[in-house]
N, C-alpha and C positions, 0 to 999 in steps of 0.2 A: 348155468350153461352146460351144456352137452359136448362132452368132449368128442372135437370132431380130430380124425387123422389130418396130419400135415406132410406133406412131400419136403426132403430135403436138397439140396444144390447138389450132393452128390447124386442124388437118385433122380435127378432131372438129368445129371451130365452121364451117367452109367446108360440111361435109356437114349440117349442121344447115341451113343456113341456103339451101342449094342445095334439100333435100328439103321447105321449107316455100318457098319460091318454087315448088317441081314440085306444091305442095300435096297433100304427104304428112307430114301435121305428127305423125300418131305418129310416123313416123321421126324428125323433125326432134326433135320430144320426145325420142327416147333418142340419136340424135347430142350434144346437147347438156348433156343429164345427163352421158355422157361425157366431154365435156370439162370439165364444173364436177368430176368425180371426180378429174381431174387437177390442175387448178388449185381447190381449193373457197374460195378467198378473190377472185375473179372477179368482182367486181358486176355487171359489164358482161353477162356470160354468165346470170346470174341474171337479170336483168332481162329478157335477151332470152327467154330458157326461160319465164317467165311471160308473156311478152306471146303465146309460142306455143300453150301452156296455154288461156288465154280465146281465142284463137281457135277453138282447137280442141274449145273444149265444144259449137261450135254442130252439129259433128259427130255428135253424142249423141243421142239420140233420148229417154232416159230423163232427166225433171227431177231426179230424184235423183243419176246419173250427171254431169249437168251443175253441179251444184251442187258435187258432190265435185271436180270439175275445175278450176272457179272458186277454190274453197278451197284446192287445191293451187297455185294460181297465186299464192294469196296468201302462202300461207306462203313461196312460193321467193323472192316481190316482198320479205318479211319479212326474210327470209333478207340477201338483198341490205344493207335497210337496217341491220339491226345491225351490215354489216361495212362501211360506208360510207355513214353519216348525212347524209352533205353530197351525195351523187351524185345529182343534177337527175333525172337519166334514171330511178332503182329509182323515186324519188317519180313521177313521169311515169306509169311502168306502174300502177304501186300505184292512182293515182288511175281508171287506165283499169279495173283487175281489180274495185276498187268500185264503178264505174260500172256493171259489167256484172252482179255481184254484188246490183245493186239492183232487175233485170229484176221487175217485180209480177208475172212467169208464172213464177216461185222463190219458195219458201218459205226464201229466205236470212234474212230479217232486217227490219227495220224500214226500207221503201225509201228513208224521208225522211233518217235517220239514215245511211245508208249514202250516199247524194249527198251531203249534208253535209260527210261525211269526205274523199268524190272528190275534192270543191270543194276542201278544204282543202290535200290532198296537190296537187291541179294546183295552185294556187298559191302553194306553196312550192317546188313543184318550177320555175315561173317567178322565184322569188326568188332562187333557187340558179345559175338559166341564164336569163337573160328571153330568149334567144336560142332556147330550147330547141322547137322546133318539132313536136316530136310532144307535148310538153308542152300546148304551145297548142293543137293537134288536139282532144286528149284532154279539154282542159276544154270547147273548145267542144262536144263530145259530151254531156258534164254539161250542160252550158246548155242544150241543148235540152230535155234530160231532166228540164230542173227550167222547163221553157217560158220561159227567159230569150233570146228571138229575136235582139234585137238585138245583144245580147252575144256571142251563139255566132257571128253573121256575121262580128265584129270580129275576133274570135278564130280565125275558118278563114279569112279572110281576107287574116291575116296569114302564118299557117301555111302559106299556098298560095302568096305572095309569097317565101317561105322555102325551101321546099321542096314543089315543083311536082311530082315525079316521087314522092315518099314515096308508098308503099300508103296507111300508113295516114292522111294525109292526105286523098288521094283519097277513101278510102272516106267519113270523118267529111266533107269538103268535100259529098257525095253525101246523106247525112245529114241534115246543114243545110238542103239545099237544100229537100230533101222536104219 
């Protein structure tokens, strides 16, 4: 047989990260989906894919498409949690997805119940790993959406101290300050 090159899981994950950083979110999603196809039990890849799916929803102009993309992200992160229910990052990303699903401009469900569930997921993520800077940041974003300003400031301050160069932390810090 003729030798054919095969790509590794890390190769697809690196490609996905590169596309995400470059702003090509659809290509990043494709790369992470290919990585997951190689390792379906990888919780970290599924959490990252869901995170990118959430961000990619902002590129869609039709509300129904945005809602569908966010529901895809929710399904992806729920699969990650099924694989490992004790993964802090998966619960953090789920809180992020639920928060964005609670957008009042989308007809995705009851805003208050989605925010409550998002808050519960963020708290659970922090119970599993109290040093999870993304969980702190996502929790701060949820708290702003619940108009709990002081708690939001405390959480984002802690997240910034832990991970000042993480894009999500910076974005949410700006959101809290706004």
